[in-house]
All heavy atoms as an XYZ file, in Angstrom:
946
protein
N      21.692     20.584      8.448
C      20.619     20.400      7.453
C      21.104     20.855      6.106
O      21.768     21.939      6.008
C      19.377     21.138      7.944
C      18.196     20.963      7.038
S      17.622     19.283      6.966
C      16.023     19.465      6.362
N      20.792     20.148      5.075
C      21.131     20.550      3.704
C      20.114     21.555      3.159
O      19.045     21.681      3.697
C      21.189     19.307      2.813
C      19.857     18.591      2.734
C      22.312     18.352      3.258
C      19.738     17.601      1.658
N      20.467     22.219      2.097
C      19.579     23.169      1.388
C      18.687     22.346      0.502
O      19.112     21.607     -0.357
C      20.384     24.152      0.612
C      19.533     25.116     -0.199
C      18.556     25.883      0.706
O      18.927     26.397      1.728
O      17.377     25.959      0.278
N      17.333     22.487      0.749
C      16.370     21.775     -0.097
C      15.255     22.711     -0.605
O      14.414     22.263     -1.386
C      15.760     20.607      0.627
C      15.142     21.034      1.927
C      16.771     19.463      0.832
C      14.294     20.018      2.665
N      15.242     23.920     -0.109
C      14.116     24.862     -0.449
C      13.968     24.993     -1.934
O      12.851     25.145     -2.430
C      14.304     26.225      0.212
C      14.112     26.140      1.694
O      13.395     25.253      2.204
N      14.723     27.066      2.424
N      15.036     24.977     -2.695
C      14.958     25.094     -4.154
C      14.258     23.897     -4.843
O      13.837     23.999     -5.934
C      16.321     25.326     -4.752
C      17.255     24.172     -4.538
O      17.398     23.678     -3.398
O      17.869     23.720     -5.540
N      14.198     22.774     -4.123
C      13.574     21.568     -4.655
C      12.054     21.528     -4.471
O      11.350     20.938     -5.268
C      14.185     20.351     -4.051
C      15.630     20.101     -4.304
C      16.176     18.947     -3.440
C      15.924     19.870     -5.784
N      11.543     22.170     -3.402
C      10.131     22.145     -3.090
C       9.379     22.781     -4.251
O       9.645     23.878     -4.714
C       9.839     22.884     -1.760
C      10.644     22.323     -0.634
C       8.322     22.887     -1.453
C      10.490     20.864     -0.372
N       8.397     22.032     -4.743
C       7.567     22.468     -5.885
C       8.143     22.112     -7.245
O       7.444     22.334     -8.240
N       9.357     21.582     -7.294
C       9.921     21.179     -8.566
C       8.949     20.178     -9.195
O       8.403     19.322     -8.512
C      11.311     20.479     -8.393
O      12.170     21.392     -7.773
C      11.881     20.031     -9.716
N       8.670     20.264    -10.521
C       7.674     19.389    -11.126
C       8.106     17.930    -11.282
O       9.319     17.663    -11.364
C       7.468     20.034    -12.519
C       8.750     20.756    -12.805
C       9.281     21.222    -11.481
N       7.112     17.095    -11.325
C       7.311     15.671    -11.616
C       7.608     15.455    -13.112
O       6.940     16.126    -13.933
C       6.090     14.797    -11.215
C       6.291     13.378    -11.550
C       6.874     12.506    -10.670
C       5.822     12.862    -12.789
C       7.067     11.151    -10.997
C       5.985     11.562    -13.121
C       6.622     10.723    -12.201
O       6.764      9.392    -12.539
N       8.491     14.614    -13.417
C       8.796     14.261    -14.833
C       9.269     12.801    -14.822
O      10.185     12.414    -14.114
C       9.880     15.149    -15.386
C      10.218     14.870    -16.819
C      11.288     15.800    -17.312
C      11.750     15.433    -18.723
N      12.892     16.244    -19.154
N       8.567     11.965    -15.651
C       9.008     10.566    -15.784
C      10.465     10.497    -16.139
O      10.904     11.168    -17.058
C       8.183      9.844    -16.847
C       6.823      9.394    -16.371
O       6.677      9.128    -15.160
O       5.892      9.352    -17.210
N      11.211      9.722    -15.390
C      12.661      9.508    -15.567
C      13.452     10.840    -15.467
O      14.581     10.906    -15.974
C      12.946      8.783    -16.899
C      12.179      7.492    -16.994
N      12.560      6.394    -16.293
C      11.131      7.166    -17.727
C      11.728      5.396    -16.591
N      10.822      5.852    -17.447
N      12.850     11.842    -14.824
C      13.544     13.127    -14.667
C      14.726     13.039    -13.735
O      14.689     12.407    -12.685
N      15.780     13.718    -14.133
C      17.056     13.698    -13.373
C      17.659     15.073    -13.173
O      18.830     15.167    -12.885
C      18.107     12.765    -14.050
C      17.680     11.271    -14.117
C      17.610     10.688    -12.735
N      17.396      9.261    -12.699
C      16.233      8.708    -12.551
N      15.108      9.444    -12.443
N      16.087      7.405    -12.490
N      16.867     16.134    -13.397
C      17.442     17.482    -13.180
C      16.332     18.419    -12.760
O      15.158     18.045    -12.631
C      18.111     17.986    -14.437
C      17.232     18.021    -15.666
O      16.074     18.443    -15.568
O      17.714     17.648    -16.747
N      16.691     19.676    -12.520
C      15.759     20.682    -11.998
C      14.581     20.967    -12.901
O      13.590     21.565    -12.435
C      16.521     21.984    -11.692
N      14.585     20.546    -14.146
C      13.467     20.741    -15.037
C      12.326     19.761    -14.645
O      11.213     19.942    -15.038
C      13.870     20.496    -16.479
N      12.685     18.745    -13.868
C      11.692     17.802    -13.406
C      12.381     16.486    -12.960
O      13.339     16.050    -13.564
N      11.911     15.947    -11.847
C      12.425     14.716    -11.273
C      11.293     13.677    -11.195
O      10.120     14.043    -11.007
C      12.956     14.929     -9.868
C      14.157     15.817     -9.765
C      14.019     17.138     -9.353
C      15.412     15.343    -10.007
C      15.155     17.953     -9.194
C      16.573     16.158     -9.863
C      16.396     17.446     -9.477
O      17.487     18.215     -9.324
N      11.659     12.404    -11.205
C      10.765     11.375    -10.697
C      11.240     11.098     -9.254
O      12.223     11.747     -8.799
C      10.730     10.160    -11.573
C      12.061      9.396    -11.709
O      13.023      9.753    -10.987
O      12.150      8.491    -12.527
N      10.631     10.161     -8.556
C      10.997      9.983     -7.143
C      12.463      9.503     -7.009
O      13.139      9.966     -6.112
C      10.066      9.032     -6.411
S       9.981      7.362     -7.001
N      12.922      8.676     -7.920
C      14.285      8.209     -7.802
C      15.303      9.290     -8.205
O      16.359      9.429     -7.620
C      14.489      6.924     -8.604
C      15.724      6.165     -8.155
C      15.666      5.411     -7.016
C      16.926      6.264     -8.829
C      16.782      4.743     -6.539
C      18.050      5.582     -8.383
C      17.973      4.807     -7.258
O      19.072      4.166     -6.789
N      14.953     10.080     -9.230
C      15.822     11.205     -9.643
C      16.008     12.187     -8.494
O      17.063     12.689     -8.218
N      14.887     12.467     -7.801
C      15.001     13.404     -6.647
C      15.853     12.748     -5.545
O      16.694     13.432     -4.958
C      13.583     13.727     -6.110
C      13.620     14.663     -4.892
C      13.989     16.083     -5.345
C      12.270     14.687     -4.219
N      15.708     11.464     -5.311
C      16.493     10.786     -4.287
C      17.978     10.873     -4.647
O      18.819     11.120     -3.771
C      16.111      9.300     -4.179
N      18.313     10.730     -5.918
C      19.756     10.876     -6.341
C      20.275     12.284     -6.004
O      21.353     12.444     -5.451
C      19.906     10.559     -7.832
C      19.672      9.089     -8.104
C      21.313     11.002     -8.334
C      19.545      8.754     -9.575
N      19.459     13.283     -6.318
C      19.900     14.684     -6.052
C      20.014     14.967     -4.570
O      20.970     15.574     -4.120
C      18.890     15.670     -6.713
C      19.190     17.128     -6.416
C      20.562     17.639     -6.813
O      21.216     16.985     -7.655
O      21.014     18.628     -6.214
N      19.037     14.575     -3.789
C      19.080     14.841     -2.350
C      20.209     14.052     -1.701
O      20.955     14.599     -0.862
C      17.747     14.558     -1.681
C      17.809     14.739     -0.180
C      16.635     15.461     -2.258
N      20.431     12.815     -2.102
C      21.574     12.034     -1.574
C      22.858     12.746     -1.889
O      23.752     12.875     -1.033
C      21.530     10.653     -2.211
N      22.998     13.321     -3.112
C      24.192     14.062     -3.463
C      24.416     15.210     -2.500
O      25.534     15.495     -2.059
C      24.099     14.577     -4.916
C      25.348     15.286     -5.384
C      25.137     15.992     -6.752
N      24.182     17.079     -6.675
C      24.418     18.274     -6.113
N      25.640     18.557     -5.604
N      23.500     19.223     -6.066
N      23.389     15.931     -2.178
C      23.483     17.074     -1.275
C      23.863     16.624      0.156
O      24.488     17.411      0.887
C      22.155     17.845     -1.257
C      21.876     18.537     -2.575
C      20.575     19.328     -2.559
N      20.296     19.836     -3.893
C      19.498     20.853     -4.126
N      18.905     21.456     -3.138
N      19.284     21.242     -5.359
N      23.531     15.416      0.481
C      23.942     14.862      1.802
C      25.370     14.293      1.729
O      25.916     13.877      2.735
C      23.009     13.733      2.258
C      21.830     14.221      3.037
C      20.526     14.043      2.574
C      21.987     14.799      4.297
C      19.448     14.457      3.286
C      20.896     15.230      5.061
C      19.617     15.060      4.557
N      25.958     14.307      0.505
C      27.322     13.827      0.346
C      27.441     12.366     -0.065
O      28.518     11.761      0.081
N      26.337     11.800     -0.613
C      26.347     10.401     -1.016
C      26.177     10.304     -2.554
O      25.507     11.126     -3.151
C      25.213      9.605     -0.388
C      25.352      9.492      1.101
C      24.631     10.283      1.972
C      26.204      8.554      1.656
C      24.748     10.198      3.312
C      26.304      8.424      3.031
C      25.600      9.226      3.829
O      25.698      9.152      5.203
N      26.680      9.250     -3.125
C      26.462      8.963     -4.555
C      25.537      7.712     -4.577
O      25.895      6.624     -4.202
C      27.752      8.618     -5.288
C      27.465      8.325     -6.764
C      28.703      7.888     -7.511
C      28.470      7.702     -8.981
N      27.315      6.993     -9.359
N      24.329      7.942     -5.080
C      23.326      6.902     -5.198
C      23.316      6.435     -6.652
O      23.083      7.280     -7.534
C      21.929      7.394     -4.787
C      20.775      6.450     -4.887
C      21.011      5.182     -4.002
C      19.484      7.122     -4.465
N      23.619      5.205     -6.888
C      23.637      4.682     -8.256
C      22.272      4.791     -8.879
O      21.242      4.592     -8.200
C      24.049      3.224     -8.303
C      25.478      3.034     -7.872
O      26.308      3.986     -7.886
N      25.876      1.808     -7.562
N      22.223      5.112    -10.171
C      20.948      5.264    -10.903
C      20.464      3.867    -11.365
O      21.274      2.911    -11.440
C      21.154      6.182    -12.115
C      19.860      6.825    -12.578
O      18.788      6.403    -12.132
O      19.945      7.763    -13.370
N      19.186      3.793    -11.626
C      18.615      2.576    -12.208
C      17.677      2.965    -13.312
O      17.187      4.079    -13.361
C      17.783      1.733    -11.132
C      18.673      1.195    -10.055
C      16.676      2.607    -10.537
N      17.471      2.047    -14.240
C      16.571      2.252    -15.369
C      15.360      1.336    -15.117
O      15.554      0.148    -14.801
C      17.248      1.897    -16.686
C      18.454      2.855    -16.943
C      16.254      2.022    -17.846
C      19.275      2.500    -18.128
N      14.164      1.870    -15.269
C      12.958      1.096    -15.065
C      11.881      1.612    -15.967
O      11.922      2.728    -16.471
C      12.557      1.192    -13.609
C      12.373      2.619    -13.134
C      11.123      3.248    -13.283
C      13.432      3.293    -12.577
C      10.986      4.523    -12.877
C      13.274      4.629    -12.175
C      12.056      5.236    -12.360
O      11.929      6.507    -11.947
N      10.913      0.753    -16.215
C       9.777      1.088    -17.102
C       8.504      1.497    -16.380
O       7.632      2.099    -16.911
C       9.519     -0.065    -18.037
C      10.656     -0.339    -19.007
C      11.008      0.866    -19.871
O      10.108      1.558    -20.355
O      12.223      1.142    -19.977
N       8.458      1.054    -15.104
C       7.211      1.333    -14.346
C       7.585      1.414    -12.857
O       8.719      1.326    -12.504
C       6.154      0.271    -14.625
C       6.699     -1.111    -14.293
O       7.241     -1.376    -13.236
N       6.558     -2.056    -15.231
N       6.589      1.576    -12.039
C       6.845      1.709    -10.577
C       6.312      0.488     -9.838
O       5.943      0.603     -8.653
C       6.095      2.999    -10.062
C       6.619      4.258    -10.685
N       7.661      4.950    -10.155
C       6.240      4.898    -11.817
C       7.926      6.016    -10.949
N       7.052      6.016    -11.951
N       6.254     -0.647    -10.479
C       5.757     -1.860     -9.838
C       6.515     -2.184     -8.563
O       7.689     -1.947     -8.436
C       5.925     -3.095    -10.811
C       4.881     -3.071    -11.918
O       3.905     -2.274    -11.833
O       5.082     -3.775    -12.905
N       5.780     -2.699     -7.643
C       6.331     -3.040     -6.317
C       7.497     -3.984     -6.413
O       8.379     -3.983     -5.565
C       5.167     -3.580     -5.369
C       5.457     -3.284     -3.967
C       4.884     -5.002     -5.670
C       5.254     -1.928     -3.510
N       7.569     -4.774     -7.469
C       8.678     -5.728     -7.652
C      10.003     -5.051     -7.973
O      11.039     -5.682     -7.957
C       8.342     -6.724     -8.757
C       7.208     -7.673     -8.467
C       5.845     -7.057     -8.739
O       5.752     -6.071     -9.562
O       4.845     -7.512     -8.147
N       9.956     -3.788     -8.257
C      11.219     -3.079     -8.541
C      12.257     -3.208     -7.469
O      13.447     -3.316     -7.705
C      10.948     -1.555     -8.772
C      10.537     -1.132    -10.155
C      10.229      0.341    -10.153
C      11.611     -1.442    -11.185
N      11.826     -3.172     -6.237
C      12.710     -3.295     -5.124
C      13.506     -4.604     -5.184
O      14.720     -4.621     -5.088
C      11.961     -3.182     -3.787
O      12.879     -3.281     -2.699
N      12.804     -5.712     -5.327
C      13.498     -7.044     -5.366
C      14.473     -7.085     -6.521
O      15.519     -7.702     -6.438
C      12.457     -8.117     -5.466
N      14.134     -6.429     -7.637
C      14.989     -6.467     -8.827
C      16.265     -5.577     -8.673
O      17.314     -5.948     -9.074
C      14.243     -5.977    -10.073
C      13.104     -6.920    -10.525
C      12.406     -6.304    -11.708
C      11.148     -7.064    -12.025
N      10.354     -6.409    -13.060
N      16.062     -4.387     -8.090
C      17.106     -3.384     -8.079
C      17.939     -3.297     -6.816
O      19.141     -2.954     -6.891
C      16.540     -2.030     -8.446
C      16.132     -1.946     -9.878
O      16.869     -2.331    -10.749
N      14.920     -1.499    -10.111
N      17.345     -3.514     -5.615
C      18.138     -3.378     -4.401
C      19.418     -4.172     -4.410
O      20.461     -3.638     -4.005
C      17.264     -3.697     -3.147
C      18.116     -3.906     -1.916
C      16.230     -2.585     -2.948
N      19.471     -5.432     -4.889
C      20.728     -6.148     -4.830
C      21.818     -5.543     -5.706
O      23.000     -5.810     -5.480
C      20.351     -7.566     -5.378
C      18.881     -7.678     -5.134
C      18.344     -6.272     -5.314
N      21.464     -4.734     -6.685
C      22.461     -4.134     -7.559
C      22.882     -2.715     -7.150
O      23.766     -2.141     -7.787
C      21.965     -4.097     -9.029
O      20.842     -3.182     -9.118
C      21.527     -5.468     -9.498
N      22.230     -2.180     -6.177
C      22.489     -0.797     -5.758
C      23.551     -0.749     -4.639
O      23.841     -1.714     -3.963
C      21.227     -0.131     -5.267
C      20.160      0.108     -6.396
C      18.928      0.691     -5.850
C      20.771      1.056     -7.496
N      24.077      0.434     -4.433
C      25.080      0.674     -3.386
C      24.390      1.113     -2.092
O      24.632      2.170     -1.577
C      26.085      1.725     -3.856
C      25.438      3.056     -4.225
O      24.383      3.104     -4.817
N      26.141      4.135     -3.973
N      23.466      0.273     -1.605
C      22.700      0.542     -0.397
C      22.705     -0.670      0.492
O      22.894     -1.760      0.077
C      21.264      1.003     -0.711
C      20.520     -0.068     -1.502
C      21.268      2.321     -1.478
C      19.076      0.211     -1.746
N      22.459     -0.380      1.817
C      22.366     -1.469      2.817
C      21.139     -1.244      3.656
O      20.909     -0.117      4.111
C      23.612     -1.437      3.693
O      24.812     -1.569      2.862
C      23.618     -2.536      4.724
N      20.350     -2.282      3.898
C      19.163     -2.134      4.788
C      19.633     -1.656      6.168
O      20.634     -2.099      6.699
C      18.572     -3.516      4.830
C      19.095     -4.269      3.642
C      20.455     -3.680      3.374
N      18.822     -0.766      6.736
C      19.028     -0.279      8.116
C      17.707     -0.411      8.869
O      16.664     -0.582      8.268
C      19.609      1.156      8.178
C      18.649      2.143      7.441
C      21.005      1.201      7.538
C      19.084      3.587      7.523
N      17.778     -0.359     10.184
C      16.604     -0.598     11.002
C      15.691      0.557     11.216
O      14.511      0.400     11.543
C      17.035     -1.131     12.380
C      17.671     -2.480     12.347
O      17.294     -3.265     11.409
O      18.535     -2.781     13.186
N      16.194      1.802     11.091
C      15.395      2.984     11.411
C      15.762      4.147     10.538
O      16.870      4.157      9.944
C      15.636      3.340     12.870
N      14.874      5.110     10.393
C      15.159      6.276      9.576
C      16.297      7.063     10.172
O      16.441      7.145     11.431
C      13.844      7.068      9.563
C      13.128      6.617     10.773
C      13.559      5.229     11.030
N      17.082      7.681      9.310
C      18.158      8.609      9.725
C      18.414      9.599      8.596
O      18.090      9.284      7.438
C      19.411      7.911     10.109
C      20.106      7.167      9.001
C      21.427      6.527      9.411
N      22.115      5.991      8.273
C      22.659      4.815      8.233
N      22.630      4.029      9.295
N      23.269      4.407      7.154
N      19.007     10.674      8.936
C      19.338     11.713      7.949
C      20.087     11.132      6.750
O      21.100     10.426      6.939
C      20.171     12.779      8.609
C      20.541     13.918      7.714
C      21.339     14.987      8.437
O      20.707     15.806      9.147
O      22.563     14.925      8.367
N      19.576     11.349      5.541
C      20.242     10.900      4.336
C      19.923      9.471      3.941
O      20.436      9.026      2.847
N      19.069      8.762      4.635
C      18.742      7.407      4.287
C      17.624      7.355      3.292
O      16.727      8.235      3.241
C      18.330      6.613      5.527
N      17.614      6.324      2.476
C      16.476      6.122      1.547
C      15.328      5.534      2.350
O      15.492      4.682      3.182
C      16.854      5.118      0.446
C      17.902      5.744     -0.466
C      15.635      4.703     -0.351
C      18.467      4.806     -1.499
N      14.144      6.035      2.080
C      12.918      5.408      2.622
C      12.141      4.823      1.448
O      11.889      5.495      0.478
C      12.079      6.485      3.415
C      10.804      5.863      3.958
C      11.762      7.697      2.594
C       9.981      6.750      4.947
N      11.860      3.550      1.571
C      11.130      2.843      0.527
C       9.706      2.670      1.010
O       9.453      2.203      2.148
C      11.791      1.459      0.280
C      11.094      0.655     -0.787
C      11.696     -0.738     -0.925
O      11.629     -1.508      0.062
O      12.299     -0.987     -1.943
N       8.773      3.060      0.160
C       7.336      3.000      0.540
C       6.560      2.356     -0.549
O       7.033      2.135     -1.638
C       6.848      4.442      0.730
C       7.578      5.195      1.889
S       7.460      7.016      1.703
C       8.606      7.335      0.351
N       5.297      2.074     -0.249
C       4.389      1.592     -1.282
C       3.071      2.296     -1.191
O       2.571      2.626     -0.137
C       4.190      0.062     -1.137
C       3.458     -0.392      0.092
C       3.285     -1.905      0.143
O       4.257     -2.601      0.478
O       2.204     -2.381     -0.210
N       2.537      2.553     -2.371
C       1.209      3.109     -2.529
C       0.409      2.202     -3.461
O       0.726      2.173     -4.643
C       1.262      4.548     -3.079
O       1.936      4.541     -4.343
C       2.007      5.501     -2.101
N      -0.493      1.411     -2.886
C      -1.154      0.435     -3.725
C      -0.162     -0.579     -4.186
O       0.545     -1.203     -3.379
N      -0.065     -0.768     -5.500
C       0.908     -1.695     -6.094
C       2.150     -1.029     -6.641
O       2.867     -1.604     -7.459
C       0.247     -2.525     -7.185
C      -0.772     -3.507     -6.647
O      -0.640     -4.004     -5.518
N      -1.822     -3.740     -7.379
N       2.387      0.218     -6.228
C       3.512      0.962     -6.762
C       4.577      1.209     -5.684
O       4.215      1.446     -4.502
C       3.094      2.301     -7.344
C       2.323      2.163     -8.603
C       2.111      3.487     -9.311
O       2.229      4.550     -8.697
O       1.843      3.427    -10.553
N       5.828      1.142     -6.084
C       6.950      1.445     -5.193
C       7.197      2.932     -5.258
O       7.087      3.591     -6.300
C       8.192      0.691     -5.738
C       9.440      0.776     -4.868
C       9.241      0.015     -3.570
C      10.615      0.216     -5.643
N       7.585      3.494     -4.102
C       7.883      4.904     -4.017
C       9.085      5.099     -3.171
O       9.298      4.389     -2.169
C       6.634      5.651     -3.424
C       6.808      7.114     -3.431
N       7.077      7.872     -4.573
C       6.702      8.039     -2.443
C       7.126      9.170     -4.253
N       6.913      9.310     -2.980
N       9.953      6.037     -3.514
C      11.213      6.310     -2.844
C      11.280      7.764     -2.381
O      10.909      8.671     -3.107
C      12.401      6.001     -3.806
C      12.366      4.573     -4.298
C      13.764      6.347     -3.146
C      12.560      3.555     -3.210
N      11.881      7.975     -1.207
C      12.176      9.319     -0.726
C      13.500      9.298      0.010
O      14.131      8.273      0.097
N      13.905     10.423      0.558
C      15.100     10.514      1.323
C      14.728     11.105      2.707
O      14.028     12.158      2.790
C      16.186     11.438      0.696
C      16.690     10.779     -0.607
C      17.334     11.623      1.658
C      17.638      9.634     -0.460
N      15.183     10.457      3.773
C      14.917     10.956      5.137
C      15.661     12.211      5.381
O      16.889     12.287      5.145
C      15.297      9.890      6.187
S      14.362      8.378      6.032
N      14.997     13.233      5.869
C      15.657     14.462      6.269
C      16.137     14.373      7.697
O      17.067     15.049      8.114
C      14.731     15.673      6.084
C      14.288     15.896      4.625
C      13.227     16.987      4.594
C      15.497     16.229      3.740
N      15.400     13.594      8.474
C      15.708     13.327      9.893
C      14.907     12.092     10.299
O      14.414     11.386      9.378
C      15.406     14.570     10.780
C      13.957     15.048     10.529
O      13.009     14.305     10.577
N      13.857     16.344     10.291
N      14.747     11.801     11.537
C      14.020     10.633     11.954
C      12.472     10.755     11.847
O      11.746      9.800     12.029
C      14.376     10.271     13.415
N      11.974     11.953     11.480
C      10.549     12.178     11.385
C      10.049     12.582     10.042
O       8.850     12.406      9.776
C      10.165     13.286     12.412
C      10.467     12.960     13.862
C      10.235     14.130     14.788
N      10.838     15.415     14.361
C      12.151     15.722     14.460
N      13.016     14.874     14.968
N      12.609     16.866     13.991
N      10.865     13.160      9.190
C      10.414     13.716      7.915
C      11.214     13.190      6.745
O      12.383     12.838      6.885
C      10.563     15.222      7.924
C       9.757     15.922      8.973
C      10.085     17.416      9.012
O      11.274     17.747      9.147
O       9.141     18.219      8.904
N      10.558     13.155      5.582
C      11.255     12.770      4.360
C      10.858     13.697      3.240
O       9.789     14.309      3.270
C      11.010     11.304      3.999
C       9.595     11.004      3.561
C       9.286     10.889      2.218
C       8.572     10.825      4.491
C       7.983     10.577      1.817
C       7.265     10.563      4.107
C       6.966     10.428      2.760
N      11.733     13.794      2.230
C      11.416     14.549      1.025
C      11.256     13.575     -0.075
O      11.906     12.563     -0.187
C      12.568     15.580      0.710
C      12.164     16.508     -0.454
C      13.869     14.879      0.495
C      13.117     17.688     -0.622
N      10.247     13.886     -0.941
C       9.935     12.982     -2.044
C       9.234     13.699     -3.180
O       8.785     14.860     -3.006
C       9.089     11.797     -1.558
C       7.709     12.154     -1.058
N       6.608     11.580     -1.567
C       7.290     13.055     -0.135
C       5.530     12.129     -0.970
N       5.960     12.997     -0.044
N       9.107     13.041     -4.294
C       8.473     13.595     -5.450
C       7.116     12.933     -5.620
O       6.995     11.696     -5.561
C       9.338     13.314     -6.720
C       8.754     13.930     -7.951
S       8.472     15.676     -7.919
C      10.122     16.320     -7.948
N       6.115     13.797     -5.779
C       4.748     13.318     -6.076
C       4.398     13.785     -7.462
O       5.123     14.569     -8.095
C       3.746     13.860     -5.048
O       3.560     15.279     -5.314
C       4.201     13.649     -3.622
N       3.290     13.321     -7.969
C       2.838     13.747     -9.284
C       2.528     15.239     -9.300
O       2.484     15.864    -10.323
C       1.615     12.968     -9.725
C       1.813     11.467     -9.804
C       2.162     11.039    -11.172
N       2.308      9.556    -11.140
C       3.075      8.909    -11.957
N       3.832      9.596    -12.827
N       3.210      7.636    -11.916
N       2.332     15.817     -8.097
C       2.075     17.234     -7.972
C       3.322     18.056     -7.613
O       3.208     19.249     -7.360
C       1.014     17.486     -6.920
C      -0.337     16.904     -7.308
O      -0.676     16.981     -8.490
N      -1.013     16.346     -6.360
N       4.516     17.438     -7.595
C       5.731     18.144     -7.329
C       6.386     17.665     -6.042
O       5.866     16.811     -5.328
N       7.563     18.191     -5.787
C       8.382     17.791     -4.650
C       7.766     18.328     -3.345
O       7.341     19.493     -3.312
C       9.763     18.354     -4.839
S      10.903     17.998     -3.447
N       7.749     17.516     -2.324
C       7.241     17.943     -1.024
C       7.881     17.210      0.130
O       8.582     16.227     -0.079
C       5.713     17.779     -0.995
C       5.323     16.328     -1.113
C       3.839     16.073     -1.037
N       3.029     17.226     -0.873
C       1.899     17.419     -1.529
N       1.393     16.472     -2.327
N       1.152     18.491     -1.330
N       7.632     17.697      1.314
C       8.113     17.059      2.558
C       6.897     16.494      3.270
O       5.873     17.204      3.382
C       8.866     18.075      3.434
C      10.145     18.568      2.719
C       9.210     17.458      4.780
C      10.796     19.667      3.386
N       7.045     15.269      3.806
C       5.991     14.673      4.567
C       6.535     14.007      5.857
O       7.767     13.815      5.952
C       5.200     13.584      3.792
C       4.191     14.164      2.839
O       4.464     14.239      1.632
N       3.094     14.648      3.340
N       5.653     13.694      6.746
C       6.044     12.950      7.940
C       6.236     11.468      7.562
O       5.484     10.922      6.773
C       4.921     13.038      9.009
C       4.718     14.436      9.534
C       5.895     14.907     10.390
O       6.377     14.222     11.235
N       6.335     16.135     10.056
N       7.268     10.842      8.154
C       7.472      9.436      7.954
C       6.240      8.707      8.486
O       5.797      8.991      9.599
C       8.779      8.977      8.631
C       9.944      9.583      7.880
C       8.859      7.461      8.693
C      11.309      9.374      8.509
N       5.726      7.801      7.736
C       4.521      7.060      8.077
C       3.293      7.561      7.319
O       2.245      6.885      7.333
N       3.413      8.701      6.673
C       2.299      9.229      5.883
C       1.951      8.307      4.707
O       0.827      8.218      4.259
C       2.567     10.636      5.368
N       2.998      7.626      4.236
C       2.840      6.567      3.216
C       3.410      5.305      3.787
O       4.404      5.337      4.538
C       3.605      6.973      1.942
C       3.102      8.313      1.409
C       3.539      5.889      0.870
C       3.917      8.889      0.270
N       2.805      4.139      3.515
C       3.214      2.880      4.068
C       4.709      2.637      3.782
O       5.159      2.544      2.678
C       2.380      1.742      3.515
C       2.744      0.411      4.099
C       1.892     -0.695      3.542
C       2.317     -2.043      4.104
N       1.609     -3.142      3.458
N       5.471      2.480      4.877
C       6.935      2.259      4.797
C       7.232      0.768      4.631
O       6.703     -0.046      5.356
C       7.629      2.848      6.029
C       9.142      2.507      5.997
C       7.401      4.286      6.189
N       8.118      0.480      3.647
C       8.579     -0.888      3.443
C       9.981     -1.101      4.046
O      10.334     -2.229      4.405
C       8.647     -1.197      1.945
C       7.316     -1.278      1.278
C       7.434     -1.400     -0.222
N       8.362     -2.432     -0.667
C       8.031     -3.652     -1.040
N       6.793     -4.002     -1.020
N       8.980     -4.506     -1.453
N      10.810     -0.043      4.090
C      12.104     -0.213      4.652
C      12.942      1.047      4.518
O      12.556      2.031      3.871
N      14.123      0.985      5.150
C      15.070      2.072      5.134
C      16.430      1.522      4.669
O      16.775      0.374      4.988
C      15.223      2.693      6.508
C      13.965      3.190      7.095
C      13.298      2.442      8.071
C      13.378      4.426      6.732
C      12.117      2.846      8.627
C      12.206      4.869      7.291
C      11.567      4.045      8.241
O      10.379      4.485      8.798
N      17.171      2.347      3.947
C      18.480      1.931      3.410
C      19.490      3.028      3.595
O      19.217      4.204      3.266
C      18.348      1.566      1.909
C      17.461      0.461      1.634
C      16.114      0.689      1.434
C      17.933     -0.837      1.534
C      15.216     -0.366      1.147
C      17.068     -1.891      1.311
C      15.691     -1.641      1.101
O      14.866     -2.709      0.839
N      20.657      2.661      4.074
C      21.766      3.583      4.116
C      22.506      3.481      2.761
O      22.549      2.419      2.142
N      23.027      4.593      2.300
C      23.796      4.659      1.049
C      25.223      4.457      1.334
O      25.772      5.108      2.208
C      23.496      6.015      0.322
C      22.007      6.199      0.067
C      24.283      6.026     -1.019
C      21.670      7.590     -0.402
N      25.873      3.513      0.653
C      27.227      3.050      1.010
C      28.331      3.931      0.466
O      29.462      3.883      0.965
C      27.432      1.638      0.483
C      26.440      0.643      1.106
O      25.986      0.855      2.217
O      26.172     -0.355      0.424
N      28.079      4.733     -0.593
C      29.153      5.440     -1.292
C      29.129      6.925     -0.979
O      28.133      7.606     -1.252
C      29.023      5.242     -2.793
O      28.903      3.833     -3.092
C      30.236      5.798     -3.534
N      30.213      7.445     -0.418
C      30.362      8.840     -0.171
C      30.950      9.518     -1.411
O      31.738      8.890     -2.142
C      31.265      9.099      1.005
C      30.637      8.904      2.332
C      29.704      9.996      2.566
N      29.470     10.244      4.022
C      28.656     11.149      4.406
N      28.031     11.941      3.626
N      28.449     11.323      5.718
N      30.592     10.745     -1.620
C      31.174     11.532     -2.744
C      32.553     11.959     -2.351
O      32.835     12.350     -1.271
C      30.288     12.727     -3.107
C      28.953     12.215     -3.611
C      30.972     13.627     -4.115
C      27.940     13.320     -3.912
């Protein structure tokens, strides 16, 4: 297991990419790094559900069938896309507007899982 305790409670920040604040994708980049993966960054203006169709083809990820340690979990809340990183087959870490937290997989509607192709 990787060290994540320092991330719990970190504040949300639009387009955040460091410990001063992360958005969900910024947190995914950091957690992926701790798992030994390099997740390419993306630039976006909103969290629209269409982001996946626009960005997945350009990222260094591959769809997988089930959650596993270090995989991206793609979710949707209403019409918004949300990203987290699987800690194991049951839990994921993600950024909410109230800060970083861990939840059970399935707590938010899952759209898919992706393995990250690039090792550090």
